[in-house]
Backbone as CSV, one residue per row, in Angstrom:
resi,resn,N_x,N_y,N_z,CA_x,CA_y,CA_z,C_x,C_y,C_z
1,MET,69.003,-75.938,-17.737,68.176,-75.174,-19.207,67.264,-73.506,-18.683
2,ARG,67.931,-72.336,-19.527,67.115,-70.959,-19.058,66.725,-70.221,-19.656
3,TRP,65.817,-70.633,-20.415,65.109,-69.345,-21.288,65.250,-68.204,-20.734
4,HIS,65.281,-67.226,-21.615,65.899,-65.656,-21.425,65.155,-65.977,-22.388
5,SER,63.367,-64.724,-22.569,61.952,-64.209,-23.190,62.470,-62.988,-23.579
6,THR,62.041,-62.480,-25.236,61.621,-60.879,-24.580,60.242,-60.397,-25.046
7,TRP,59.739,-60.483,-24.872,58.404,-59.701,-24.654,57.909,-59.424,-23.648
8,HIS,62.300,-75.461,-17.087,62.840,-76.368,-17.040,63.596,-77.214,-16.719
9,THR,71.848,-103.562,-4.291,73.158,-104.459,-5.305,72.628,-104.457,-6.805
10,CYS,73.455,-105.086,-7.285,72.992,-105.322,-8.935,71.556,-105.894,-8.999
11,GLY,70.983,-107.224,-8.929,69.606,-107.683,-8.904,68.453,-106.769,-8.368
12,PHE,69.009,-104.931,-8.415,67.851,-104.232,-7.833,68.266,-103.530,-9.362
13,PHE,70.224,-102.762,-9.570,70.051,-102.169,-11.320,69.323,-102.937,-12.599
14,ARG,69.076,-104.728,-12.291,68.286,-105.062,-13.096,66.900,-105.269,-13.791
15,THR,66.753,-104.751,-11.803,64.906,-104.518,-11.570,64.719,-103.135,-12.576
16,LEU,65.432,-102.072,-11.925,65.525,-101.304,-12.646,65.602,-100.342,-13.769
17,PHE,66.542,-101.065,-14.563,67.410,-101.290,-15.804,65.684,-101.890,-16.811
18,SER,64.932,-102.913,-15.986,64.016,-103.896,-17.094,62.418,-103.348,-16.415
19,VAL,62.830,-102.076,-15.211,60.983,-100.883,-15.661,61.515,-99.920,-16.496
20,LEU,62.648,-99.754,-16.862,63.000,-97.985,-17.537,62.635,-98.813,-18.551
21,ASN,63.529,-99.404,-19.295,63.126,-100.082,-20.745,62.096,-100.683,-20.932
22,GLN,61.310,-100.729,-20.132,59.847,-101.176,-20.342,58.432,-99.769,-20.446
23,ARG,59.799,-98.736,-19.774,58.755,-97.636,-19.568,59.103,-96.569,-21.150
24,ARG,60.000,-96.917,-22.001,60.639,-96.326,-22.403,60.639,-97.393,-23.628
25,GLU,59.927,-98.331,-23.905,59.233,-98.973,-25.173,57.575,-98.097,-25.074
26,LEU,56.846,-98.057,-24.070,56.154,-97.645,-23.799,55.896,-96.054,-24.480
27,LEU,56.390,-96.277,-24.143,56.875,-94.311,-24.767,56.640,-94.323,-26.352
28,ILE,57.989,-95.470,-26.906,58.257,-95.199,-28.277,55.711,-95.649,-29.157
29,LEU,55.383,-96.414,-28.546,54.610,-97.119,-28.834,53.461,-95.586,-28.887
30,THR,52.782,-95.084,-27.371,52.082,-94.236,-27.153,53.417,-92.847,-28.487
31,MET,53.987,-93.085,-29.113,53.984,-92.085,-30.252,53.592,-92.513,-31.033
32,GLN,54.420,-93.644,-31.977,53.347,-94.270,-33.122,52.138,-93.623,-33.253
33,GLU,51.177,-94.099,-31.720,49.982,-94.290,-32.310,49.926,-92.780,-32.390
34,ASP,50.072,-91.732,-32.197,49.861,-90.794,-32.223,49.715,-90.178,-33.156
35,ASP,51.720,-90.799,-33.553,51.492,-89.570,-34.778,50.699,-90.699,-36.159
36,TYR,50.389,-91.572,-36.461,49.575,-92.680,-36.873,48.086,-91.614,-37.108
37,GLU,46.877,-91.145,-35.582,46.990,-90.683,-35.762,46.569,-89.136,-36.282
38,ILE,47.583,-88.501,-36.314,47.889,-87.387,-36.113,47.619,-87.126,-37.139
39,ASN,49.045,-87.625,-38.266,48.810,-88.038,-39.975,48.114,-88.743,-40.073
40,GLN,46.635,-89.807,-39.959,44.586,-89.541,-40.458,44.259,-88.162,-40.205
41,HIS,44.328,-87.353,-39.425,43.903,-86.856,-38.717,43.945,-85.292,-39.901
42,TYR,45.069,-85.016,-40.498,45.701,-83.962,-41.148,46.092,-84.147,-42.713
43,GLY,46.189,-85.323,-42.907,46.635,-86.662,-44.716,45.881,-86.563,-45.223
44,ARG,44.903,-87.076,-46.774,44.988,-87.040,-47.655,45.459,-86.833,-48.862
45,GLY,45.245,-87.376,-49.702,46.070,-88.003,-50.731,46.030,-87.419,-51.385
46,ASP,44.507,-86.402,-52.174,44.414,-85.593,-53.447,44.329,-84.134,-52.827
47,LEU,44.888,-83.811,-52.077,45.119,-82.483,-51.215,45.606,-81.259,-52.317
48,GLY,46.613,-81.351,-53.004,47.661,-81.317,-54.167,46.829,-81.242,-55.037
49,THR,46.283,-81.777,-56.203,45.326,-81.960,-56.777,44.272,-81.204,-56.451
50,THR,43.892,-80.953,-55.933,41.653,-80.464,-54.532,42.744,-79.375,-55.260
51,ILE,43.827,-78.196,-53.637,43.978,-76.974,-54.152,43.897,-76.343,-55.141
52,LEU,45.440,-77.216,-56.102,45.118,-76.399,-57.474,43.147,-75.712,-58.413
53,ALA,43.229,-77.159,-58.128,42.052,-77.532,-58.780,41.560,-75.922,-58.683
54,ALA,41.048,-75.618,-56.745,40.459,-74.266,-56.460,41.346,-73.670,-56.736
55,LEU,42.421,-72.692,-56.600,42.840,-72.409,-57.346,42.555,-71.607,-58.607
56,GLN,42.911,-72.893,-59.671,42.873,-72.285,-60.860,40.445,-71.728,-61.064
57,ALA,40.226,-72.767,-60.502,38.453,-72.197,-60.826,38.351,-70.406,-60.013
58,ALA,38.779,-69.733,-58.956,39.118,-69.051,-58.212,40.276,-68.107,-59.878
59,GLY,41.116,-67.918,-60.819,40.960,-67.579,-61.461,42.433,-66.570,-61.688
60,LYS,43.367,-68.187,-60.724,45.121,-67.929,-60.414,45.490,-68.633,-61.353
61,ASN,46.236,-68.856,-61.900,47.217,-69.538,-63.037,48.131,-70.533,-61.983
62,PRO,48.097,-71.471,-61.859,48.466,-72.719,-61.117,49.490,-72.985,-61.386
63,GLN,50.257,-72.396,-62.247,51.424,-72.375,-62.483,52.792,-72.234,-61.748
64,ARG,51.758,-70.895,-61.925,52.250,-69.358,-61.109,52.041,-68.801,-60.375
65,LEU,52.141,-69.474,-59.137,51.289,-68.494,-57.290,52.296,-67.440,-57.128
66,THR,51.234,-67.031,-56.190,52.542,-66.425,-55.016,51.582,-66.932,-54.419
67,PRO,52.472,-65.788,-53.229,51.893,-66.427,-51.656,51.130,-65.587,-51.309
68,ASP,50.667,-65.018,-51.218,49.211,-64.059,-51.504,47.995,-65.571,-51.901
69,ASP,48.523,-65.965,-53.287,47.184,-66.446,-54.077,47.017,-67.591,-52.770
70,LEU,48.616,-68.338,-51.926,47.767,-69.152,-51.603,47.279,-69.251,-49.945
71,ALA,47.410,-68.355,-49.181,47.662,-67.713,-48.112,45.998,-67.724,-47.725
72,PRO,44.540,-68.402,-48.557,43.503,-68.943,-47.688,43.914,-69.359,-47.469
73,VAL,44.515,-71.004,-47.630,44.877,-72.440,-47.482,46.046,-73.593,-47.239
74,ASP,47.000,-71.304,-47.152,48.413,-72.694,-46.083,48.554,-71.395,-44.833
75,GLN,47.953,-71.269,-44.826,48.149,-69.831,-43.447,47.471,-70.318,-42.015
76,PHE,47.535,-71.308,-42.352,45.928,-73.184,-41.134,46.803,-72.903,-39.894
77,HIS,46.220,-70.761,-39.294,46.353,-70.390,-37.905,45.679,-69.424,-37.623
78,THR,45.030,-69.081,-36.180,44.971,-68.512,-36.062,45.044,-66.951,-36.478
79,ALA,44.567,-66.081,-37.347,44.513,-64.929,-37.511,45.109,-64.625,-39.633
80,GLY,45.334,-65.926,-39.863,46.081,-65.941,-40.896,47.167,-65.164,-41.105
81,LYS,47.392,-64.924,-42.595,48.208,-64.148,-42.731,49.363,-62.893,-41.691
82,GLN,47.783,-62.211,-41.630,48.152,-60.873,-40.222,49.141,-61.438,-39.074
83,ALA,48.606,-62.447,-38.729,49.719,-63.660,-37.402,50.800,-63.670,-37.405
84,THR,51.819,-63.771,-38.865,52.374,-64.126,-39.981,53.230,-63.554,-39.396
85,LEU,53.096,-62.417,-40.155,53.452,-60.595,-40.548,54.187,-60.900,-39.335
86,GLU,52.827,-60.279,-37.920,53.487,-59.793,-37.043,54.552,-60.481,-36.433
87,LEU,54.430,-61.584,-36.126,55.510,-62.620,-35.409,56.426,-61.807,-35.775
88,MET,56.177,-62.437,-38.170,57.674,-61.743,-38.470,58.706,-60.274,-37.834
89,HIS,57.197,-59.883,-37.327,58.617,-58.207,-36.645,59.061,-58.328,-36.123
90,LEU,57.908,-59.267,-34.777,58.708,-59.285,-33.435,59.556,-60.161,-33.109
91,ALA,59.572,-61.428,-34.153,61.367,-62.114,-34.238,62.227,-61.657,-34.384
92,GLU,62.202,-60.164,-35.703,62.931,-60.032,-35.796,63.874,-60.918,-37.395
93,LEU,63.487,-61.432,-38.017,64.054,-61.218,-39.111,64.803,-60.690,-39.439
94,GLN,65.831,-61.848,-39.814,66.706,-60.406,-41.062,67.322,-61.878,-42.573
95,ALA,67.755,-61.235,-43.494,67.809,-61.746,-44.688,69.107,-62.546,-43.879
96,GLY,69.358,-64.052,-44.958,70.121,-65.077,-44.955,70.268,-65.732,-44.146
97,MET,68.862,-65.462,-42.529,68.920,-66.078,-41.609,67.818,-67.473,-41.541
98,GLU,68.594,-68.749,-40.989,68.200,-69.835,-41.105,67.431,-69.446,-39.821
99,VAL,65.985,-70.118,-40.730,64.944,-70.537,-39.725,64.886,-72.290,-39.623
100,LEU,64.308,-73.238,-38.424,62.863,-74.251,-38.745,62.171,-73.923,-38.644
101,ASP,60.581,-74.778,-39.188,59.559,-73.617,-39.050,58.360,-75.201,-38.708
102,VAL,58.706,-75.287,-37.179,58.716,-77.269,-36.766,56.866,-76.581,-37.133
103,GLY,56.365,-78.203,-37.941,54.968,-77.999,-38.842,54.468,-77.424,-38.728
104,GLY,55.501,-76.861,-39.812,55.178,-75.968,-40.566,54.221,-76.381,-41.929
105,GLY,53.304,-77.457,-41.910,52.377,-78.844,-42.870,52.940,-77.615,-43.930
106,LEU,51.934,-76.280,-44.972,51.964,-76.367,-47.058,53.289,-75.461,-46.907
107,GLY,53.758,-74.858,-45.772,54.809,-73.560,-45.781,54.820,-72.923,-46.460
108,GLY,53.286,-72.391,-45.905,53.225,-70.506,-45.947,53.562,-69.653,-45.307
109,ALA,53.978,-70.318,-44.035,54.810,-69.358,-43.314,56.116,-68.932,-43.880
110,ALA,56.600,-70.329,-44.321,57.698,-70.371,-45.090,57.887,-69.914,-45.880
111,ARG,56.576,-70.406,-46.990,56.910,-69.133,-48.294,56.464,-67.478,-47.889
112,LEU,56.080,-66.838,-47.292,56.134,-65.373,-46.469,57.473,-65.257,-46.162
113,LEU,57.893,-65.474,-44.912,59.520,-65.637,-44.540,60.792,-65.255,-45.996
114,ALA,60.720,-66.546,-46.382,61.669,-66.041,-48.464,61.001,-65.110,-48.984
115,ALA,60.071,-65.102,-49.532,60.058,-63.999,-49.592,59.336,-63.033,-48.907
116,GLU,59.133,-62.162,-48.175,59.124,-61.171,-47.108,60.540,-60.736,-47.047
117,GLN,61.146,-61.802,-46.386,62.856,-61.285,-45.782,63.533,-62.039,-45.543
118,GLY,63.437,-62.230,-46.563,64.404,-63.185,-47.369,65.469,-64.746,-46.239
119,CYS,64.257,-65.569,-45.438,65.290,-65.948,-44.504,65.332,-67.188,-45.385
120,LYS,66.023,-68.408,-45.387,66.814,-69.727,-46.173,65.792,-70.543,-44.943
121,VAL,65.007,-71.068,-45.058,63.233,-71.626,-44.165,63.524,-73.551,-44.116
122,THR,63.634,-73.909,-43.596,63.084,-75.770,-43.392,62.097,-75.750,-42.945
123,VAL,60.979,-75.983,-43.863,59.736,-76.246,-42.748,59.491,-78.376,-42.022
124,LEU,59.034,-78.314,-40.839,59.797,-80.179,-40.952,58.359,-80.365,-41.037
125,ASP,57.886,-81.240,-41.008,56.358,-81.885,-40.866,55.809,-82.939,-40.126
126,LEU,55.281,-83.557,-39.594,55.089,-85.033,-39.691,54.494,-85.932,-40.195
127,THR,53.114,-84.914,-41.709,52.359,-85.306,-42.492,52.886,-85.693,-43.963
128,GLN,53.821,-86.626,-44.544,55.036,-86.602,-45.924,53.288,-86.128,-46.206
129,GLU,52.370,-85.836,-46.697,51.521,-84.975,-47.627,51.895,-84.754,-47.086
130,TYR,51.392,-83.396,-46.864,52.045,-81.758,-46.741,53.291,-81.163,-47.033
131,CYS,54.271,-82.375,-46.636,56.414,-82.251,-47.106,55.179,-82.291,-48.456
132,ARG,54.420,-83.094,-49.166,54.570,-83.248,-50.464,53.822,-82.132,-51.303
133,VAL,53.080,-81.630,-50.563,52.362,-80.401,-51.786,52.125,-79.471,-51.630
134,GLY,53.433,-79.421,-50.329,54.268,-77.488,-50.251,55.454,-78.040,-51.155
135,GLU,56.081,-79.331,-51.555,57.788,-78.869,-51.833,56.503,-78.502,-53.319
136,LEU,55.264,-79.177,-53.864,54.482,-79.304,-55.042,54.514,-77.109,-55.311
137,LEU,53.741,-76.177,-53.704,53.065,-75.195,-54.384,54.383,-74.048,-53.918
138,THR,55.496,-73.987,-53.212,56.804,-74.076,-53.150,56.490,-74.085,-54.835
139,ALA,56.878,-75.122,-55.785,57.736,-74.854,-56.728,57.060,-74.332,-57.682
140,ARG,55.627,-73.702,-57.895,54.846,-73.160,-57.967,55.599,-71.327,-57.724
141,THR,56.169,-71.674,-56.886,56.803,-69.574,-56.630,57.641,-69.267,-56.285
142,GLY,57.672,-70.509,-56.730,59.725,-70.161,-57.694,60.355,-69.930,-56.042
143,LEU,59.619,-70.942,-55.321,61.140,-70.739,-54.101,61.501,-71.545,-53.678
144,SER,61.389,-72.345,-54.853,62.431,-73.442,-53.791,64.483,-72.998,-53.274
145,ASP,64.384,-72.284,-53.714,66.192,-72.096,-52.859,66.040,-71.344,-52.048
146,ARG,64.820,-71.466,-51.915,64.815,-70.997,-49.669,63.702,-71.699,-49.144
147,VAL,63.360,-72.578,-49.762,62.455,-72.939,-48.832,62.178,-74.312,-49.402
148,SER,62.420,-75.138,-47.734,62.337,-77.009,-48.146,61.697,-77.530,-47.086
149,PHE,61.740,-79.085,-47.614,60.273,-80.004,-46.706,61.383,-80.843,-45.709
150,GLN,61.390,-81.204,-44.381,61.550,-82.671,-44.518,60.851,-82.966,-43.269
151,GLN,60.095,-84.366,-43.741,59.050,-85.174,-42.825,59.982,-85.902,-41.839
152,GLY,59.186,-85.151,-40.657,60.028,-85.868,-39.463,59.136,-85.320,-37.611
153,SER,59.730,-85.457,-36.782,59.229,-85.425,-35.921,60.122,-84.195,-34.729
154,ALA,58.812,-83.718,-34.375,59.188,-82.627,-33.807,59.441,-82.706,-32.381
155,LEU,59.670,-84.233,-31.507,60.823,-84.558,-30.744,61.779,-86.025,-30.745
156,ASP,61.343,-85.462,-32.052,62.910,-86.064,-32.640,63.327,-86.170,-34.095
157,MET,63.840,-84.385,-34.038,64.141,-83.665,-34.939,65.484,-84.235,-35.699
158,PRO,65.679,-84.558,-37.276,66.912,-84.944,-37.767,67.947,-83.692,-38.160
159,PHE,67.486,-82.703,-36.835,69.036,-81.791,-37.709,69.852,-81.888,-36.470
160,PRO,71.781,-81.493,-37.014,72.494,-81.049,-35.498,72.483,-80.460,-35.007
161,GLU,73.332,-80.654,-33.724,73.131,-79.621,-32.782,73.649,-77.720,-33.240
162,ALA,72.515,-76.130,-32.727,73.165,-75.491,-32.943,73.809,-74.764,-34.922
163,ARG,71.814,-75.733,-35.600,71.280,-75.427,-36.511,71.057,-74.053,-37.232
164,PHE,70.046,-73.377,-36.290,69.018,-72.297,-36.887,69.710,-71.120,-36.187
165,ASP,69.266,-70.154,-36.508,68.891,-69.341,-35.714,67.780,-68.531,-35.344
166,VAL,66.792,-68.831,-35.942,65.210,-69.578,-35.600,64.294,-70.419,-35.549
167,VAL,63.930,-70.823,-34.658,63.267,-71.590,-35.220,61.708,-70.932,-34.137
168,TRP,61.272,-71.121,-35.493,59.378,-70.647,-35.626,58.347,-71.990,-35.733
169,THR,57.008,-71.432,-35.169,56.260,-72.287,-34.386,54.282,-71.990,-33.856
170,GLN,54.063,-71.946,-35.258,53.308,-71.458,-35.449,52.461,-72.842,-34.818
171,HIS,50.686,-72.512,-33.812,49.754,-73.439,-33.525,50.587,-75.151,-34.595
172,SER,51.089,-75.701,-33.459,52.313,-76.996,-35.233,51.557,-78.054,-32.609
173,SER,52.377,-76.808,-31.815,52.002,-77.480,-30.282,50.661,-78.928,-29.292
174,MET,49.935,-78.134,-30.664,48.243,-78.703,-29.697,48.380,-80.129,-30.209
175,ASN,49.449,-81.480,-31.304,48.298,-82.525,-31.170,50.645,-82.958,-30.438
176,ILE,50.700,-82.316,-29.624,51.776,-82.473,-29.014,51.894,-82.905,-27.334
177,ALA,52.187,-84.210,-26.786,52.022,-84.033,-25.906,52.748,-84.234,-25.027
178,ASP,54.703,-84.403,-25.504,55.539,-84.471,-24.231,56.250,-82.878,-25.263
179,LYS,55.265,-81.686,-23.890,56.488,-80.379,-23.974,57.789,-81.076,-23.596
180,ALA,57.213,-81.068,-23.007,59.000,-81.118,-22.362,60.286,-80.712,-23.413
181,ARG,59.838,-82.445,-23.699,60.572,-82.976,-25.357,60.209,-82.000,-26.614
182,LEU,60.325,-81.682,-26.434,59.676,-80.701,-27.802,60.586,-79.437,-27.866
183,TYR,60.600,-79.007,-26.504,61.492,-77.755,-26.132,63.078,-77.892,-25.608
184,ALA,63.132,-79.164,-25.703,64.151,-79.731,-25.104,64.929,-79.540,-26.484
185,GLU,64.355,-80.685,-28.067,64.600,-79.988,-29.722,64.854,-79.084,-30.581
186,VAL,64.478,-78.486,-29.266,64.137,-76.843,-30.456,64.694,-76.000,-29.593
187,ARG,65.288,-76.346,-28.090,67.340,-75.352,-28.075,68.704,-76.307,-27.854
188,ARG,67.914,-77.671,-27.938,69.533,-77.950,-28.977,69.567,-78.251,-30.272
189,VAL,68.613,-77.862,-31.355,68.459,-77.369,-32.004,69.149,-75.918,-32.855
190,LEU,69.111,-75.477,-31.674,69.396,-73.330,-31.992,70.673,-73.484,-31.637
191,ARG,70.691,-71.850,-31.697,72.732,-71.492,-32.160,72.359,-70.417,-30.882
192,PRO,73.697,-70.428,-29.945,73.554,-69.493,-28.923,73.102,-68.254,-29.666
193,ALA,72.464,-67.533,-28.819,71.660,-66.456,-29.264,70.590,-66.632,-29.896
194,GLY,70.205,-68.022,-30.219,69.001,-67.704,-31.192,67.418,-67.589,-31.177
195,ARG,66.505,-67.999,-31.331,64.915,-66.821,-30.806,64.047,-68.555,-31.169
196,LEU,62.926,-68.875,-30.165,62.233,-68.906,-30.176,60.792,-68.198,-30.828
197,ALA,60.425,-68.405,-32.273,59.302,-67.820,-32.193,58.507,-68.104,-32.149
198,PHE,57.131,-67.837,-31.266,56.106,-68.653,-31.039,55.301,-68.057,-30.972
199,HIS,53.977,-68.581,-31.979,52.288,-68.345,-31.901,51.769,-69.518,-31.719
200,GLU,51.277,-69.102,-30.134,50.291,-71.096,-30.484,49.142,-70.671,-29.600
201,ILE,48.134,-72.126,-29.791,46.510,-71.415,-29.092,47.240,-73.116,-27.551
202,MET,46.478,-72.069,-26.814,46.653,-72.655,-25.393,45.326,-73.282,-24.592
203,ALA,45.732,-74.515,-23.503,44.248,-74.249,-22.874,44.105,-72.913,-21.551
204,GLY,42.490,-72.702,-21.862,41.466,-71.264,-21.728,42.064,-71.809,-20.326
205,PRO,40.838,-70.971,-18.424,40.798,-71.287,-17.468,39.664,-71.891,-17.064
206,VAL,38.760,-72.845,-18.747,37.616,-73.740,-18.470,37.553,-74.513,-19.524
207,GLN,37.333,-75.542,-18.646,37.597,-76.853,-20.135,36.233,-78.093,-20.065
208,PRO,36.316,-78.773,-20.107,37.328,-79.111,-21.730,36.838,-77.891,-22.858
209,ILE,37.562,-78.379,-23.509,36.869,-77.288,-24.643,35.931,-78.407,-25.795
210,HIS,35.375,-77.468,-26.572,34.693,-78.481,-27.695,35.056,-78.899,-28.700
211,PHE,34.658,-80.452,-28.704,35.466,-81.032,-30.883,34.282,-81.481,-31.274
212,PRO,34.647,-81.169,-32.357,35.883,-80.790,-33.745,36.689,-79.321,-33.397
213,VAL,38.038,-79.898,-33.203,38.386,-78.197,-33.949,39.699,-78.758,-35.374
214,PRO,40.088,-77.852,-35.640,41.034,-78.060,-36.362,41.940,-78.805,-36.595
215,TRP,42.553,-78.422,-35.216,43.956,-79.320,-34.928,43.554,-80.426,-34.519
216,ALA,42.213,-80.651,-34.377,42.134,-82.694,-34.167,39.920,-83.089,-33.640
217,HIS,40.175,-83.876,-34.414,38.105,-84.458,-34.138,38.081,-84.797,-33.132
218,GLU,38.603,-85.115,-32.269,38.767,-85.714,-30.516,39.339,-85.774,-29.956
219,PRO,39.453,-85.230,-28.519,40.319,-85.087,-27.092,41.672,-86.246,-27.242
220,ALA,42.116,-87.199,-28.155,43.113,-88.104,-28.150,44.208,-87.379,-28.431
221,ILE,43.762,-86.823,-29.996,44.852,-85.724,-30.303,45.524,-84.294,-30.056
222,SER,45.040,-83.810,-28.955,44.141,-82.315,-28.775,44.914,-82.017,-27.008
223,PHE,46.415,-81.596,-27.260,47.478,-81.519,-26.286,47.820,-80.708,-25.782
224,LEU,46.791,-79.672,-25.659,46.840,-78.070,-24.618,47.569,-77.591,-23.711
225,ARG,48.587,-77.247,-23.250,48.886,-76.619,-22.894,48.038,-75.127,-22.859
226,PRO,38.556,-67.412,-40.459,37.710,-66.939,-41.586,38.360,-67.450,-42.827
227,PRO,37.884,-68.580,-43.071,38.285,-69.423,-43.428,37.998,-69.744,-44.316
228,VAL,37.816,-68.828,-45.132,37.266,-69.041,-46.535,39.746,-70.036,-47.309
229,GLY,39.523,-71.609,-47.999,40.001,-72.165,-48.216,40.180,-73.438,-47.595
230,LEU,40.105,-73.212,-46.006,40.512,-74.335,-44.895,39.485,-75.348,-45.019
231,HIS,38.316,-75.625,-45.794,37.910,-76.541,-45.543,38.295,-77.638,-46.728
232,LEU,39.338,-77.188,-47.527,40.439,-78.286,-47.989,41.275,-78.827,-48.048
233,LEU,40.997,-78.385,-46.996,42.467,-79.533,-45.688,41.318,-79.994,-44.464
234,LEU,40.632,-79.746,-44.580,39.819,-80.551,-42.974,38.514,-81.019,-43.585
235,GLY,38.196,-81.523,-45.153,37.013,-82.118,-45.407,35.628,-80.486,-45.152
236,PRO,35.286,-82.605,-45.093,33.277,-81.076,-44.973,32.873,-80.991,-43.450
237,ARG,33.464,-81.550,-42.543,32.951,-80.777,-40.975,34.267,-79.451,-40.618
238,PHE,34.724,-78.698,-42.023,35.756,-77.734,-41.231,34.385,-76.871,-40.668
239,GLY,32.633,-76.332,-40.871,32.191,-76.193,-40.519,32.305,-75.680,-38.736
240,GLU,31.222,-76.822,-38.882,31.631,-77.065,-37.114,32.761,-77.251,-36.765
241,MET,33.934,-77.197,-36.788,35.041,-77.267,-36.517,35.677,-76.220,-35.795
242,PHE,35.276,-75.424,-36.995,36.338,-73.803,-37.523,34.618,-72.889,-36.162
243,GLY,34.151,-73.445,-36.703,32.573,-72.389,-34.775,32.851,-72.993,-33.818
244,ASN,33.667,-74.381,-33.483,33.693,-74.673,-31.791,35.675,-74.227,-31.609
245,GLN,35.816,-73.672,-33.047,37.796,-72.847,-31.680,36.421,-70.904,-31.519
246,VAL,35.829,-70.616,-32.792,35.440,-69.623,-32.484,34.881,-69.739,-31.386
247,ARG,33.964,-70.773,-30.653,32.628,-71.077,-29.180,33.895,-71.508,-27.591
248,ASN,34.910,-71.852,-28.380,36.076,-72.225,-28.189,37.480,-71.017,-26.642
249,LEU,37.254,-69.943,-28.090,37.751,-68.449,-27.533,37.009,-68.342,-26.627
250,GLN,35.404,-67.664,-27.073,34.415,-67.351,-26.543,34.328,-67.296,-24.958
251,GLU,34.476,-68.672,-24.922,33.782,-69.425,-23.771,35.542,-69.714,-23.245
252,HIS,36.815,-68.924,-23.503,37.642,-69.058,-22.918,38.086,-70.443,-22.658
253,ARG,37.466,-71.229,-23.157,38.450,-72.797,-22.780,40.788,-72.843,-23.892
254,ILE,40.190,-72.272,-24.792,40.631,-71.772,-25.207,41.728,-70.902,-25.326
255,THR,42.651,-69.651,-25.558,43.431,-68.515,-25.832,44.649,-68.662,-25.867
256,VAL,44.827,-67.857,-27.085,46.105,-67.672,-27.805,47.233,-66.545,-27.158
257,ILE,48.410,-67.578,-27.398,49.197,-66.272,-27.429,50.523,-65.940,-28.420
258,GLN,50.593,-65.379,-28.446,52.568,-65.572,-29.368,53.924,-64.222,-28.683
259,ALA,55.130,-65.486,-28.120,55.848,-64.453,-28.409,57.697,-65.343,-28.635
260,VAL,58.628,-64.434,-28.868,59.825,-64.593,-29.150,60.548,-64.678,-28.592
261,PHE,61.653,-65.875,-27.778,62.613,-66.749,-27.306,63.824,-66.515,-27.758
262,GLU,64.579,-65.991,-26.716,66.000,-65.588,-26.809,67.585,-66.905,-26.207
263,ARG,67.547,-67.908,-26.908,68.690,-69.101,-25.938,69.821,-68.376,-25.902
264,ILE,70.071,-68.487,-24.796,71.319,-68.218,-23.602,72.100,-69.339,-22.974
């Protein structure tokens, strides 16, 4: 596999297969444990009610929302909406393109791509609550015909080969340990000449990073190679999390990159 960037005797075999099967079962158990921990970190049973109440208190009509109304809570990545717009232009998205937003959370980027560029976007996210609330918010913005949600794992994407023109990721790989499997899945679901639009936090030259951060309370679910509204997603420790993210950036413990890759 290559990526082009626009910015890889009988007894013996019985023993071997037994060891490989044990390793496979261990990998599955590890993935399930990681999935549980990630859902615990991000999931909140009252999230939809909390967001709608906050929007109403801010003078918004929760029955008729716009992507801009939701930007303080659904652009859950460094530089927020501006970073999404920059990546959108870098990726040269066009109307009618089919986009997969991996780890797209509540669907903020997906709704923006649909509204601004006319793309048809599928959000894949591990957290069921994010998918449920994302569907609710998308319906309130009138974009349900262009944005859909699918709960599932980025390591086993529930889509056929060559399904999408673009795979989009913004700050979603930090919770995924098996990067090789992640990007193998990305390549599998991309059409020939399809693009990976990429905006991720990476490990900086100074380690370890400070915890908690927005994507992890502790190192167990962090896998690294302004905040108005984000407290609704992350709870009472949001201030400490955001402060540590800024500190990690300032001390070069993490860094942020943005790129577009083309499948060849």
